[in-house]
N, C-alpha and C positions, 0 to 999 in steps of 0.2 A: 508495672506494665512493660511487656517486651517491646523493644524498639523496632519499628517498621521503617525500612528505608524508603524514602519517597523518590524512587527511581526504579527502572527495570533491572533485572539481574544480569543484563548482557555484559559482554566483555569486549568492548571496542579496542582496537589498537591504539596505543599511545603515540599519536602522530606528532611530528615536529610542528610547531606553530607556523602559521603562514601570515605574512604581513597584510594589513588592510591596504586598500587602494590609496595611493598617494600620487598626486599629479595626474598626468595623462598616461593611460595604459592602452596599447593597441594590440589587436589580435585579428586573425582571420575569423574565428568564431568565439563569441563570448557566451558563457552559460551561467545563468543566474539560478543558484540552487545546488548545494553540494549534498543533496539527498541521492537516493539510488537512481531516480530518473535522470537527473543532470549528469551524474558521473557515468551512468551507462551510455548516455549520448556521447560523452567524450571518449569513452572506451571504444565504441563502435566507429566513431569518426576516425580515430587513429588507425583502426583496422583497415578502413577504406583508403585513407590517405595519410600516411605517417608524417608527411611534410607540413601538415596544417599547424598553424599556431593557435593553440586553444587556451583560453583562460576561464577559470571557474570562480565565481563569487558566491559568498554566502553571508547572511547576516550574523551567523554565529560560527559554524564550522561544519565539517562532514558529520552526517548523522545527527545534527542538532535538532532536526524536526521530526516528522513522522517516520522517516526511515530508521531512526534510532530508538523509537518509542512504540513500535508495533509489537505484535506478539509472535511474529515469525512463522505464520502459516503460509505455505506456498501451495496454492491450489488452483484448479481451473475455474475461472470466474470472469464474466463480463456481462453487464446488463441484467435483464430480468431472468427469472427461472425459465428453464428450457420450454415448458409448455406455453408460457406467455410469450417467449421469444418467437416461437413458431407463429403465433397469431399476429405478432407485431411485424416480423421481418420476412416470414415465409420459411418453409422447411430448409431450403438450400442455404440461406444466410444463417439461420440458427445453427445448422450443422457445422458450417464453416467456422462460425464464431467459437463453438465449443472445441473443435479440433485445433483451432489457433491457440486457444487458451491452454490446452494441454501442451502444445509445443512451447509456449512461454515457460511453463513449469520446467520442462526439460532443459531449456536454455539457461534458466536460473540455476538449476542444479549443476549444469556444466560450468557456469561461471564460478560458482562457489568452489567446485573441485579444482578448477584452474588456479584460483587464488590461493587455495590451500597447498599448492606445490611450493609456495614461498616459505622459508623458515619462519616459525613463530606464528603462522596464520592458522586459526581454527575457526571456521564459520559455524561450528555446531550443527553441521548438516546431518539430517536423518531422513533417508528416503523411505517413506512409508505412505500408505494411502490415507484418505480421509473418509470418515463416516458421517453422514448427515442423518440424524435420528429424529423420530417422532415419539412424543410421550402421550399425545392425546389422539382421539379418533379424528378430529379435524385435521391435525398435522399429518396423520397417517394417510388421509385421503389426498392431501396435497402431494405427498411423496409418491402415491400411486399414480397420480396424473403425470408427474415428472417421469416416473419409470416407464410409463407407456410411451411418452414422447421420445425418450432415449431409445426404446425398442424400435419404434417406427423409423427413427433416424439412423439406426444401426450404429449406435455409439456404445462404447464399453463402460457403461455405468449400470450396475445391476442391483436389484433388491437383495438384501441379506436375509436368508431364510431363518426364521425364528430368532431374531436378534435378542440377546439376553438383556432383559430389563427395559425394553422399548416396545412400542406398538409396531414400529416399522423402521427400516433403515436402508439407506442407499450407500453403496461403496464406490468411491472415486479412486481408481487405482493409481492415477498419475498425480502424485502429490508428495510433499515433503515438509519438514520443518527445519528452521535454522535460526541462528543468532543474527537478527537484521542489522544491529549496530556493528558487529564484527564484519559482516559482509560489506557494508557500506564503507567502513574505514579501511578495510583491506583493499577495496577498489580505489579509494583515494590514494593510498600509498603506492599502488601499482601505477596509477596515472602520473604521480610525481616522478617515479623512476623513468617514465617514458617522455618526460619533458613538459607535461601540462602544468601551467602556472596556476596557483590557487591563492585567492585573497580572502581570508577570514575576516570577521568583524567588519564587513563591508555591505551594510544594507543598501539596497538600491532605492533611491528616492523618486526617480522617474526613468522611464524607458521609452524609446521610440526613435525611429530613423537611424538606427545604428549607433545611438549614443545612450550610455548609461551614466546617470549621475549618482555618485556616492558622497557621503559626508566629506571624505578626504580627497576626492578627485573624480576623474571621469574615465570611462572605458569606451573606446571606439572600436567597432568591429564591422566586418563586411556582413556577417550574419549573427543573429542573436537567438538564443533559446531561453525562454523564461519558464523554467521548471519549478514554479513556485506554488503549485497546487492550491491550497485554500487561502493563500495570501494574494490571490488575484485582485480582490477588492481593494487592498491596500494600495496597489499600483493603478487602480482605476482602469483595468484592462478591459477592452471590449469583447469579452468572452462569454457574455451571458452571466447567469448566476452560478458561481462556484462557491457555495457557502461553507464556512468553517464549522465543523462539528467536533466536539471533544468526546473521545471514547475513554473507557476505563479498563484497567487490568490489574490483576494481583498475581503474585507468585508465592509459593510455599517453600518451606525448608525442604531439603532432599527427603524423599519418601522412603519408607521401608521397602525392601525388595518385594515382599508379598503384595503391597499396594501397587507398586509399579507393574508387576505381572498381571494383576487384576485389571488395571486400566488398559494395558496393551500399548502397542507402538503407534497406532493410528490416532490422529487428531479426531476429536468428536465434536460435532457442531449440532446444536439443537435447532430444529426447524420451526420452533415456535417464536412468537413475538418476543423481542429483546434478545433472542438468539444467543444464550450463553454457550461458550465453546471452551474446550480445554485441550492441552497438549502437554507432553513431558519434554523436559530438556535432557541433554546428554548426562548431566550430573544428577538427574533424578528429581528435579523440582517439577511441580505441577504449575503451569501457567494457565490462568483462566481470564477470559475477556468477555465482553458483551455487556448486557444490562442497560440501564438508563443512559441516554445520550444527553449531552449538554450543548448549549449554544454559547461559545465564548464571546466576550469575557464573562466568566461566571463570578458574580460578586459574593456569593455565599459559599464559604468553604464547606458548610454542612451538606451542600448538594453533592460534593465529591464523596464525603463520608457516607452518604446514603447509597451512592452507587457502589462503593467498595464493600459496604456491608451487604448489599444485595448479592454481590458475587460470593462473598464469604459464606453466606447461608446456603449456597448451591454447590459448594465444593463436593465432588463425588467421593472424597475420602476425608477422614479427620486428619488435619495437619495444621501446623502453625504458619500463618502468613508472615513472610519476612520482607516482602516488597509490594508496593502498590504505586501506581502511576497513572497518568493520563497522557493521551496523545491527540494531536489535532490533525484532522483529515479534511480533504475537500469533498463536498458532496453536491450533486446536481439533482434537479427536480425529476429527471427521468432515469436516474441510476446509471447513466453512461458517462464516461470521461469526455474530455475535450482535448483533442490533439490537432491543432490547426494554426493558422496564421493570424497575427494581429496587424501586420502590415507586410509589405512585399518581402522584407528581409528579416522578419521577426516571427518566431514560432512560440506558441504557448502549449504547455502540457500540464494537466491537472484534473481534479475531480475524479480520482480513482475510487472514491466511495468506499474506502476502507479495505481495498483489495489490491494494494499497490505493489507487492513484492514481485510477482511474476509479470504483472502489467508494466512495471517500471522498466524491467529489462527489455521487454518487447517495444515499449515506447522509445527507449533510447536507440534501438536498432532502426525503428521506423524513421525517427527524426534524422539520424545520421544518413540514411538512404535519401531522404528528401533533400537534405542540405548538400548532398553530392550529386543530385540530379537523377536519382534512381529509386524513387519511392515505389513501394509495392502497391497492389490494388487496394483501394480504399475500403474501409469497413464503416459500420454506422457511427463509431466514435471518432473517426477521422473527420473532424468538423471544426469550424472556426468558433462556434459558440454553443453553449447549452441554452435551454429554455430560460427566459428571463422571469424572475420571481421578485415581487416588490417587498423584499425582506426589510427595507428601511422605511416604507411608507405607512399609511394608516392601517393597512392590513398586515403590517410586519409581524406582529405577534402571532397571528393566525398562520402565516406562511412559515414562520420558524417552527411552530408546532407541527405543521405538516411535514417539514423536513425531518424533525425528530421521529415522527411516526414512521416515515419511509425508511430511515436508517435503522430504527429498532426492528422493523419487520424484515429488513434485508440481512442485518447482522453480518456474519461471515459465511452465509450460505452460498455454496457453489450453485451452478445452474440447477 
């Protein structure tokens, strides 16, 4: 049997190790989480005020969590599909949210290009659109409702005439793909050159009041950012329910040139439940994600095998799978993130619902503005807490099932 690597095919930078917290560490701003959200916050903070003393802590190291285990789709997405967003928020807010999410994509592309100016940095960036496709009449009807909402809102998302092999398709022109681990570690390397201190292998045991307690010491800061996403419950943060869900992905060997040409440059996202999606990498691999979602910790390895097999059966071309992996994301009951305060000097960011690449860059910019007294106008996800769900109580199994269904239905679909 051919060996399959239990990790993504990404190529992160080989960063120098950073020491764990020892004794007392002091900083103007302490950021917990060396994923893309935490590092983007540090990046934008130094843009605003290079004199700030910034320290970044992580339980493992840069890109050790979701930022290094995603599938690298960068697309416009926040909250529910556009037709439901109109009903929920009104036309003005729904339009503003979509335009904002397109701008986040552009900002993420710009960040990757900026980092790639450094020798040896390759973020695997490919600027191409996304297709959301329908294989059934029901899914096609849903895309038709979205298309009509986009038309009414005068947004540049259009139906694809006579899509080959699908009942219907929408094209999102502002999108890209990249190597998420390379992007995150390149950002960590850039911040180190700019004087940001990093402490790896420093899990935070408690947080509040400007004090972070780690196994080897403490960190005191005037302001704190907890960019911990689905680990909010571990720290017992008062942010509502940001539940951890485990998603699955596979990658194939490099495809033949004819297969790559047939698939095209655009990422393809299925609009049906479980939302399988695929994209090509610069070296010609096919990356596919979606499928059954799990609630960690998953005690049965067979459940992961089932999810990977589900993806393997839906590959759009015949190819040998060489990599398979899982990634943990934060999910909320209403599909919107949480970017808000837990106390006067502490901010939390999480619950990206599987769409964290462009959103992480934007969240970092928003938090940096808030920390320096210049926050932009609020949006629906700029809030202190998500809806509370009793995931651990008597109804816990039912609620966890509801979250799985919600995640399966949302998948990687843009608005």
